[in-house]
DSSP file (Angstrom, degrees, kcal/mol; ACC not computed):
  #  RESIDUE AA STRUCTURE BP1 BP2  ACC     N-H-->O    O-->H-N    N-H-->O    O-->H-N    TCO  KAPPA ALPHA  PHI   PSI    X-CA   Y-CA   Z-CA
    1    1 A X              0   0    0      0, 0.0     2,-0.5     0, 0.0     0, 0.0   0.000 360.0 360.0 360.0 127.2    0.0    0.0    0.0
    2    2 A X        -     0   0    0      1,-0.0     2,-0.2     3,-0.0     3,-0.0  -0.673 360.0-138.3 -82.0 124.8    1.4    3.4   -1.0
    3    3 A X        -     0   0    0     -2,-0.5     2,-0.1     1,-0.1     3,-0.1  -0.576  29.6-105.1 -78.2 145.7    1.2    6.0    1.8
    4    4 A X        -     0   0    0     -2,-0.2     2,-0.1     1,-0.1    -1,-0.1  -0.451  40.0-101.5 -69.5 145.7    0.1    9.4    0.5
    5    5 A X        -     0   0    0     68,-0.2     2,-0.6    -2,-0.1    -1,-0.1  -0.419  33.2-121.2 -65.7 138.8    2.9   12.0    0.3
    6    6 A X        -     0   0    0     -2,-0.1     2,-0.7     1,-0.1     4,-0.2  -0.744  14.2-155.2 -84.1 118.9    2.9   14.5    3.2
    7    7 A X        +     0   0    0     -2,-0.6    -1,-0.1    66,-0.1    -2,-0.0  -0.176  53.6 123.0 -89.2  46.1    2.5   18.0    1.8
    8    8 A X  S >  S-     0   0    0     -2,-0.7     3,-0.5     1,-0.1     4,-0.3   0.578  82.8 -44.7 -78.0-131.7    4.3   19.5    4.8
    9    9 A X  T 3> S+     0   0    0      1,-0.2     4,-2.4     2,-0.1     5,-0.2   0.320 103.3 101.1 -92.3   9.4    7.3   21.6    5.0
   10   10 A X  H 3> S+     0   0    0     -4,-0.2     4,-2.4     1,-0.2    -1,-0.2   0.890  81.5  52.2 -61.9 -39.6    9.4   19.6    2.5
   11   11 A X  H <> S+     0   0    0     -3,-0.5     4,-2.1     1,-0.2    -1,-0.2   0.908 110.6  47.7 -62.4 -43.6    8.8   22.0   -0.3
   12   12 A X  H  > S+     0   0    0     -4,-0.3     4,-2.2     2,-0.2    -2,-0.2   0.879 111.9  49.2 -66.3 -38.7    9.9   25.0    1.8
   13   13 A X  H  X S+     0   0    0     -4,-2.4     4,-2.4     2,-0.2    -2,-0.2   0.904 109.7  53.0 -65.5 -41.2   13.1   23.2    3.0
   14   14 A X  H  X S+     0   0    0     -4,-2.4     4,-2.0    -5,-0.2    -2,-0.2   0.905 109.1  48.9 -61.1 -42.9   13.8   22.3   -0.6
   15   15 A X  H  X S+     0   0    0     -4,-2.1     4,-2.1     1,-0.2    -1,-0.2   0.905 110.7  50.0 -63.6 -42.6   13.5   26.0   -1.7
   16   16 A X  H  X S+     0   0    0     -4,-2.2     4,-3.0     2,-0.2    -2,-0.2   0.903 107.8  54.8 -63.6 -38.9   15.8   27.1    1.1
   17   17 A X  H  X S+     0   0    0     -4,-2.4     4,-2.5     1,-0.2    -2,-0.2   0.914 108.6  48.3 -62.0 -41.8   18.4   24.5    0.1
   18   18 A X  H  X S+     0   0    0     -4,-2.0     4,-2.5     2,-0.2    -1,-0.2   0.895 110.7  50.5 -66.3 -35.9   18.4   25.9   -3.4
   19   19 A X  H  X S+     0   0    0     -4,-2.1     4,-2.7     2,-0.2    -2,-0.2   0.937 110.2  49.9 -63.6 -45.4   18.8   29.4   -2.1
   20   20 A X  H  X S+     0   0    0     -4,-3.0     4,-2.5     1,-0.2    -2,-0.2   0.901 110.9  49.7 -60.1 -39.9   21.7   28.4    0.1
   21   21 A X  H  X S+     0   0    0     -4,-2.5     4,-2.4     2,-0.2    -2,-0.2   0.938 112.3  47.4 -62.8 -45.5   23.3   26.6   -2.9
   22   22 A X  H  X S+     0   0    0     -4,-2.5     4,-2.4     1,-0.2    -2,-0.2   0.928 112.7  48.3 -61.2 -44.8   22.9   29.7   -5.1
   23   23 A X  H  X S+     0   0    0     -4,-2.7     4,-2.8     2,-0.2    -1,-0.2   0.901 110.7  51.7 -64.3 -40.5   24.2   32.0   -2.5
   24   24 A X  H  X S+     0   0    0     -4,-2.5     4,-2.3    -5,-0.2    -1,-0.2   0.912 111.1  47.6 -57.5 -44.5   27.2   29.7   -1.9
   25   25 A X  H  X S+     0   0    0     -4,-2.4     4,-2.3     2,-0.2    -2,-0.2   0.908 112.8  49.1 -65.2 -41.7   28.0   29.7   -5.6
   26   26 A X  H  X S+     0   0    0     -4,-2.4     4,-2.4     2,-0.2    -2,-0.2   0.923 109.8  50.4 -64.5 -45.7   27.7   33.4   -5.7
   27   27 A X  H  X S+     0   0    0     -4,-2.8     4,-1.8     1,-0.2    -1,-0.2   0.909 113.1  46.3 -60.3 -42.9   29.9   34.0   -2.7
   28   28 A X  H  X S+     0   0    0     -4,-2.3     4,-2.7     1,-0.2    -1,-0.2   0.888 109.4  55.8 -67.7 -36.2   32.6   31.7   -4.2
   29   29 A X  H  X S+     0   0    0     -4,-2.3     4,-2.7     1,-0.2    -2,-0.2   0.916 108.1  47.4 -60.5 -42.5   32.2   33.5   -7.6
   30   30 A X  H  X S+     0   0    0     -4,-2.4     4,-2.3     2,-0.2    -1,-0.2   0.865 111.5  50.8 -70.8 -33.7   32.9   36.9   -6.0
   31   31 A X  H  X S+     0   0    0     -4,-1.8     4,-2.3     2,-0.2    -2,-0.2   0.910 112.6  45.8 -65.6 -42.5   36.0   35.5   -4.2
   32   32 A X  H  X S+     0   0    0     -4,-2.7     4,-2.7     2,-0.2    -2,-0.2   0.920 113.5  49.9 -67.1 -42.7   37.3   34.0   -7.4
   33   33 A X  H  X S+     0   0    0     -4,-2.7     4,-2.7     2,-0.2     5,-0.2   0.905 110.4  50.2 -62.3 -41.6   36.6   37.2   -9.2
   34   34 A X  H  X S+     0   0    0     -4,-2.3     4,-2.4     1,-0.2    -1,-0.2   0.927 111.5  48.2 -62.4 -45.0   38.4   39.2   -6.5
   35   35 A X  H  X S+     0   0    0     -4,-2.3     4,-2.1     1,-0.2    -2,-0.2   0.925 113.8  47.5 -64.1 -42.3   41.4   36.9   -6.7
   36   36 A X  H  X>S+     0   0    0     -4,-2.7     5,-2.4     8,-0.2     4,-0.8   0.882 112.6  47.2 -64.5 -38.3   41.5   37.2  -10.5
   37   37 A X  H  <5S+     0   0    0     -4,-2.7    -1,-0.2     3,-0.2    -2,-0.2   0.896 112.5  50.3 -69.4 -39.4   41.2   40.9  -10.5
   38   38 A X  H  <5S+     0   0    0     -4,-2.4    -2,-0.2    -5,-0.2    -1,-0.2   0.889 118.8  37.6 -65.5 -39.6   43.9   41.3   -7.9
   39   39 A X  H  <5S-     0   0    0     -4,-2.1    -1,-0.2    -5,-0.2    -2,-0.2   0.544 105.7-128.0 -89.5  -6.7   46.3   39.0   -9.9
   40   40 A X  T  <5 +     0   0    0     -4,-0.8     2,-0.6     1,-0.2    -3,-0.2   0.915  54.1 155.4  58.2  44.3   45.2   40.4  -13.2
   41   41 A X     >< -     0   0    0     -5,-2.4     4,-2.3    -6,-0.2    -1,-0.2  -0.897  35.5-162.5-110.8 112.2   44.5   36.9  -14.4
   42   42 A X  H  > S+     0   0    0     -2,-0.6     4,-2.7     1,-0.2     5,-0.2   0.856  90.2  55.3 -63.0 -34.8   42.0   36.6  -17.2
   43   43 A X  H  > S+     0   0    0      2,-0.2     4,-2.2     1,-0.2    -1,-0.2   0.917 110.0  45.1 -63.4 -44.3   41.5   32.8  -16.6
   44   44 A X  H  > S+     0   0    0      2,-0.2     4,-2.3     1,-0.2    -8,-0.2   0.884 112.7  51.2 -66.1 -40.5   40.6   33.3  -13.0
   45   45 A X  H  X S+     0   0    0     -4,-2.3     4,-2.4    -9,-0.2    -2,-0.2   0.921 109.8  50.7 -62.1 -44.3   38.3   36.2  -13.9
   46   46 A X  H  X S+     0   0    0     -4,-2.7     4,-2.3     1,-0.2    -2,-0.2   0.892 109.0  50.8 -60.5 -40.6   36.6   34.0  -16.5
   47   47 A X  H  X S+     0   0    0     -4,-2.2     4,-2.6     2,-0.2    -1,-0.2   0.904 109.6  51.2 -64.2 -39.6   36.2   31.3  -14.0
   48   48 A X  H  X S+     0   0    0     -4,-2.3     4,-2.5     2,-0.2    -2,-0.2   0.914 110.3  48.0 -62.7 -42.8   34.6   33.8  -11.6
   49   49 A X  H  X S+     0   0    0     -4,-2.4     4,-2.3     2,-0.2    -1,-0.2   0.891 111.7  50.6 -66.7 -38.5   32.2   35.0  -14.2
   50   50 A X  H  X S+     0   0    0     -4,-2.3     4,-2.3     2,-0.2    -2,-0.2   0.911 110.8  48.9 -64.8 -41.6   31.3   31.4  -15.1
   51   51 A X  H  X S+     0   0    0     -4,-2.6     4,-2.6     2,-0.2    -2,-0.2   0.906 110.2  51.7 -62.7 -41.5   30.7   30.7  -11.4
   52   52 A X  H  X S+     0   0    0     -4,-2.5     4,-1.9     2,-0.2    -2,-0.2   0.909 110.5  47.6 -63.7 -41.3   28.5   33.8  -11.1
   53   53 A X  H  X S+     0   0    0     -4,-2.3     4,-2.3     2,-0.2    -1,-0.2   0.891 111.3  51.7 -66.3 -37.6   26.5   32.6  -14.2
   54   54 A X  H  X S+     0   0    0     -4,-2.3     4,-2.8     2,-0.2    -2,-0.2   0.907 107.2  52.7 -65.5 -41.9   26.1   29.2  -12.6
   55   55 A X  H  X S+     0   0    0     -4,-2.6     4,-2.1     2,-0.2    -1,-0.2   0.899 109.5  49.8 -59.1 -42.7   24.9   30.7   -9.4
   56   56 A X  H  X S+     0   0    0     -4,-1.9     4,-2.1     2,-0.2    -2,-0.2   0.907 110.6  48.9 -60.3 -44.1   22.3   32.6  -11.4
   57   57 A X  H  X S+     0   0    0     -4,-2.3     4,-2.6     2,-0.2     5,-0.2   0.903 110.8  49.5 -64.3 -43.0   21.1   29.5  -13.1
   58   58 A X  H  X S+     0   0    0     -4,-2.8     4,-2.7     1,-0.2    -1,-0.2   0.891 110.4  52.5 -63.7 -35.1   20.9   27.5   -9.9
   59   59 A X  H  X S+     0   0    0     -4,-2.1     4,-1.3    -5,-0.2    -2,-0.2   0.907 109.9  47.5 -65.9 -39.5   18.9   30.4   -8.4
   60   60 A X  H  X S+     0   0    0     -4,-2.1     4,-1.6     2,-0.2    -2,-0.2   0.929 115.1  44.4 -65.1 -46.1   16.5   30.3  -11.3
   61   61 A X  H  X S+     0   0    0     -4,-2.6     4,-2.7     1,-0.2    -2,-0.2   0.901 112.3  54.2 -65.1 -38.5   16.0   26.6  -11.1
   62   62 A X  H  X S+     0   0    0     -4,-2.7     4,-0.8    -5,-0.2    -1,-0.2   0.775 104.6  54.4 -67.7 -26.5   15.7   26.9   -7.4
   63   63 A X  H  < S+     0   0    0     -4,-1.3     4,-0.5    -5,-0.2    -1,-0.2   0.889 116.6  36.6 -74.2 -36.9   12.9   29.4   -7.7
   64   64 A X  H  X S+     0   0    0     -4,-1.6     4,-2.3     1,-0.1     3,-0.5   0.823 103.2  72.5 -84.2 -30.9   10.9   27.0  -10.0
   65   65 A X  H  X S+     0   0    0     -4,-2.7     4,-2.7     1,-0.2     5,-0.2   0.882  94.2  50.2 -58.1 -45.5   11.7   23.8   -8.2
   66   66 A X  H  X S+     0   0    0     -4,-0.8     4,-2.4     1,-0.2    -1,-0.2   0.871 111.5  51.5 -61.2 -33.6    9.6   24.2   -5.1
   67   67 A X  H  > S+     0   0    0     -3,-0.5     4,-1.9    -4,-0.5    -1,-0.2   0.918 110.5  47.3 -67.3 -42.1    6.7   25.1   -7.3
   68   68 A X  H  X S+     0   0    0     -4,-2.3     4,-2.1     1,-0.2    -2,-0.2   0.889 112.7  50.2 -63.3 -38.5    7.1   22.0   -9.3
   69   69 A X  H  X S+     0   0    0     -4,-2.7     4,-2.9    -5,-0.2     5,-0.2   0.896 108.1  52.5 -68.5 -37.9    7.5   19.9   -6.1
   70   70 A X  H  X S+     0   0    0     -4,-2.4     4,-2.2     1,-0.2    -1,-0.2   0.909 110.9  46.8 -60.1 -43.9    4.3   21.4   -4.7
   71   71 A X  H  X S+     0   0    0     -4,-1.9     4,-1.3     2,-0.2     6,-0.2   0.883 113.7  48.8 -66.5 -40.5    2.3   20.5   -7.8
   72   72 A X  H  X>S+     0   0    0     -4,-2.1     5,-2.0     2,-0.2     4,-0.5   0.928 112.5  47.2 -66.3 -47.0    3.8   17.0   -7.9
   73   73 A X  H ><5S+     0   0    0     -4,-2.9     3,-1.0     1,-0.2   -68,-0.2   0.917 111.9  49.2 -64.2 -43.2    3.1   16.4   -4.2
   74   74 A X  H 3<5S+     0   0    0     -4,-2.2    -1,-0.2     1,-0.2    -2,-0.2   0.767 113.0  48.2 -68.4 -24.1   -0.5   17.7   -4.4
   75   75 A X  H 3<5S-     0   0    0     -4,-1.3    -1,-0.2    -5,-0.2    -2,-0.2   0.460 115.5-115.1 -95.2   0.6   -1.2   15.5   -7.5
   76   76 A X  T <<5S+     0   0    0     -3,-1.0    -3,-0.2    -4,-0.5     2,-0.2   0.573  71.3 131.8  80.9  11.9    0.2   12.5   -5.9
   77   77 A X      < -     0   0    0     -5,-2.0     2,-0.3    -6,-0.2    -1,-0.3  -0.519  67.9 -93.6 -88.5 161.3    3.2   12.1   -8.3
   78   78 A X        -     0   0    0     -2,-0.2    -1,-0.1     1,-0.1    -5,-0.0  -0.583  27.6-148.6 -73.5 134.9    6.7   11.5   -7.2
   79   79 A X        +     0   0    0     -2,-0.3     2,-0.3    -7,-0.1    -1,-0.1   0.478  58.3 118.8 -82.9  -0.8    8.6   14.8   -7.0
   80   80 A X        -     0   0    0     -8,-0.1     2,-0.5     1,-0.1    -2,-0.1  -0.487  37.8-178.3 -74.4 127.3   12.0   13.4   -7.9
   81   81 A X     >  -     0   0    0     -2,-0.3     4,-2.0     1,-0.1     3,-0.3  -0.893   5.2-170.9-124.5  97.4   13.6   14.8  -11.1
   82   82 A X  H  > S+     0   0    0     -2,-0.5     4,-3.0     1,-0.2     5,-0.2   0.885  81.3  56.9 -62.0 -40.2   16.8   12.8  -11.6
   83   83 A X  H  > S+     0   0    0      1,-0.2     4,-2.5     2,-0.2    -1,-0.2   0.892 108.0  46.6 -59.2 -41.1   18.1   15.0  -14.4
   84   84 A X  H  > S+     0   0    0     -3,-0.3     4,-2.3     2,-0.2    -1,-0.2   0.925 113.7  48.8 -65.8 -44.7   17.9   18.2  -12.3
   85   85 A X  H  X S+     0   0    0     -4,-2.0     4,-2.2     1,-0.2    -2,-0.2   0.936 114.6  44.9 -64.2 -46.6   19.6   16.5   -9.4
   86   86 A X  H  X S+     0   0    0     -4,-3.0     4,-2.4     1,-0.2     5,-0.2   0.932 113.9  48.8 -61.9 -46.3   22.4   15.1  -11.6
   87   87 A X  H  X S+     0   0    0     -4,-2.5     4,-2.3    -5,-0.2    -1,-0.2   0.886 112.8  47.7 -63.6 -38.6   23.0   18.3  -13.5
   88   88 A X  H  X S+     0   0    0     -4,-2.3     4,-2.6    -5,-0.2     5,-0.3   0.913 111.6  50.6 -68.5 -42.2   23.1   20.4  -10.2
   89   89 A X  H  X S+     0   0    0     -4,-2.2     4,-2.2    -5,-0.2    -2,-0.2   0.907 113.4  44.8 -62.6 -43.4   25.5   17.9   -8.6
   90   90 A X  H  X S+     0   0    0     -4,-2.4     4,-2.4     2,-0.2    -1,-0.2   0.899 114.5  49.4 -70.3 -39.2   27.9   18.0  -11.6
   91   91 A X  H  X S+     0   0    0     -4,-2.3     4,-2.1    -5,-0.2    -2,-0.2   0.903 112.5  45.9 -67.0 -42.0   27.7   21.8  -11.9
   92   92 A X  H  X S+     0   0    0     -4,-2.6     4,-2.6     2,-0.2    -1,-0.2   0.889 112.1  52.2 -69.2 -38.1   28.3   22.4   -8.2
   93   93 A X  H  X S+     0   0    0     -4,-2.2     4,-2.2    -5,-0.3    -2,-0.2   0.930 110.4  47.9 -63.2 -42.3   31.2   19.9   -8.3
   94   94 A X  H  X S+     0   0    0     -4,-2.4     4,-2.7     2,-0.2    -1,-0.2   0.893 110.2  52.7 -62.2 -39.0   32.8   21.7  -11.3
   95   95 A X  H  X S+     0   0    0     -4,-2.1     4,-2.7     2,-0.2     5,-0.2   0.933 108.9  50.1 -62.9 -44.3   32.3   25.0   -9.5
   96   96 A X  H  X S+     0   0    0     -4,-2.6     4,-2.2     1,-0.2    -2,-0.2   0.902 111.3  48.0 -61.5 -40.6   34.1   23.6   -6.4
   97   97 A X  H  X S+     0   0    0     -4,-2.2     4,-2.8     2,-0.2    -1,-0.2   0.921 112.6  49.3 -65.7 -42.8   37.0   22.4   -8.5
   98   98 A X  H  X S+     0   0    0     -4,-2.7     4,-1.9     1,-0.2    -2,-0.2   0.911 112.3  47.3 -61.0 -43.1   37.2   25.7  -10.3
   99   99 A X  H  X S+     0   0    0     -4,-2.7     4,-2.2     2,-0.2    -1,-0.2   0.883 112.3  49.8 -65.6 -38.8   37.2   27.7   -7.1
  100  100 A X  H  X S+     0   0    0     -4,-2.2     4,-2.5    -5,-0.2    -2,-0.2   0.927 111.8  48.2 -68.9 -41.9   39.9   25.4   -5.6
  101  101 A X  H  X S+     0   0    0     -4,-2.8     4,-0.7     1,-0.2    -1,-0.2   0.850 110.8  51.4 -66.1 -31.4   42.1   25.7   -8.7
  102  102 A X  H  < S+     0   0    0     -4,-1.9     3,-0.3    -5,-0.2    -1,-0.2   0.887 112.1  46.5 -69.5 -39.7   41.7   29.5   -8.6
  103  103 A X  H  < S+     0   0    0     -4,-2.2    -2,-0.2     1,-0.2    -1,-0.2   0.905 112.0  49.8 -70.3 -40.0   42.7   29.6   -5.0
  104  104 A X  H  <        0   0    0     -4,-2.5    -1,-0.2     1,-0.2    -2,-0.2   0.583 360.0 360.0 -74.7  -9.9   45.7   27.3   -5.4
  105  105 A X     <        0   0    0     -4,-0.7    -1,-0.2    -3,-0.3    -2,-0.1   0.494 360.0 360.0 -71.2 360.0   47.1   29.3   -8.4
């Protein structure tokens, strides 16, 4: 027997997680940009701009995702979207590597 999905605070927590991820990306982007501007290194500046763009994309996806989850939960469908989860994990992983390489340069 399938238990009904609980339309509690999961959607709100998911939205907050997306916001935290976007803010973390933006903070790292600004640190990388600052490092690149200080060193006058075009590659590091480019990495910072790419991280900033990634943060904006995550923010946009994160704005829509709670709405999609709410609709899915209320209609009784599963709210899991594997493609979004995988894409976000890869993007954040690449952002972490880029930030690490920029700091270690």
